[in-house]
N, C-alpha and C positions, 0 to 999 in steps of 0.2 A: 704865403711865402713860400718859396722855391726850397725844396729839398735837397740835400745833397746825395746823389746818387752814386757817383763814380770819384776815383781819383785816380790821377797819376802822377809819377813821382819820375822824374828827370834823373838819368844816373848816366856816369862816364865809364864805369867799367861794370857791365852787367854782371859778372859771374860774381865780382866781389858785393855789390847792391844785392842780389839774391842771396846769397849767404848769409849777409848781414841780416836780412828781414826773415829770412828762415829761422836764425838762430836765435835773434831777440824775441819775436813774437809767434814764433811757430808758424807761420803762414806756409800755406800751399801756393807754390808760383809757379809756373809753367808756361812753354813758350804759347803764341796764340796760333801759331800755324797758318798764319796770312802772311801778305808780301811783305810786310814791314816787321823787324825787328819790334816785338811787343810784347811782354810775360804777364799774363795775368794773373791776380792774387786774389785769392781765395781767402776770406778773414772770416769764415763762419759759416755754418748750416744757413741753407736757404731760407728757414724757417724760425731764425734769430732776427733780433733788429740789427741792423747796421748795414755797412755798403761793400762792396766787393772793387777792384780797383786794376790796377797796372802800373808796373814800371816801364819806362819807355827812354832811349836815346834823349840824352841832353839837346834840347834847343835854347832860345834866347829866354825862357818862362822858366818859371820856379815853381814850388808846390810847399803846400803847408798843409799839415794834416793832425788830427789829434787821435791817438790809440789810448782805448779803455785798458788798465791792466789791473790786477790785482793789487799789485804792490807798486808803488811810484818808485822807493828805495832799490826792492829787487832788480826793476827796470830799467833801472838806472847804472845798476852793477853790469847787467846783462849786454847795455848799450855801452859802455867802455869796454867790457871785455871782447865785443865784437869788432872792435876799431872804431867806435860813434865816440862823441865826447856830450858831456852835460854842459848846458847854457848856463843854467841857475839850478838852484838848490830845490828840492820840494817845498810848496809855501802853500796855505791854507786859504782856501775858501771858505770863512763860515757858513755852516749848515749845509754845503756842496760836497766837498773834495778836495782834492789833492793835485794841482797841476805841476808840472816842471818840463822845462824846455831843453831841448839838445841838438845835437846833429848826428847825421848817418855818417857812412863812410864816403858819400858823395858831397858832401858839405852841405845838403838839404836841412832844413830846421824842419823838427817835428817835436808834437808834445804828446808827453804821456799823462794818463789821467787816471788817478784813482778815484771812486766814488765812495763817499764817507759823510752822511749828513751830519757826523757829531765833530767835523772839523771845527777848530777853532782858532 
């Protein structure tokens, strides 16, 4: 099965979107330096599991991603404070963890996920 190796998030207002992802998830985001508007998002150390991605000017496509967090409740609070909104409340997946679905400042849907094998 193919593995996800990169993500792109379409944005209408790059400054607002960059601030949102920095403030909510502590991401390092910087301009690509190439001929097109494209901002690389580093999500962790290279020796850790996960993927890096980018923010790009909106086109006809949309994106969906899930972000691992220590606490879904805290993430939902940060998302709201940064101008996003919760779509769902935290819900258990028994024996797995807790997801919730939200929207960022650009209207994109995203999931936040808290790993917890004791979820019931």
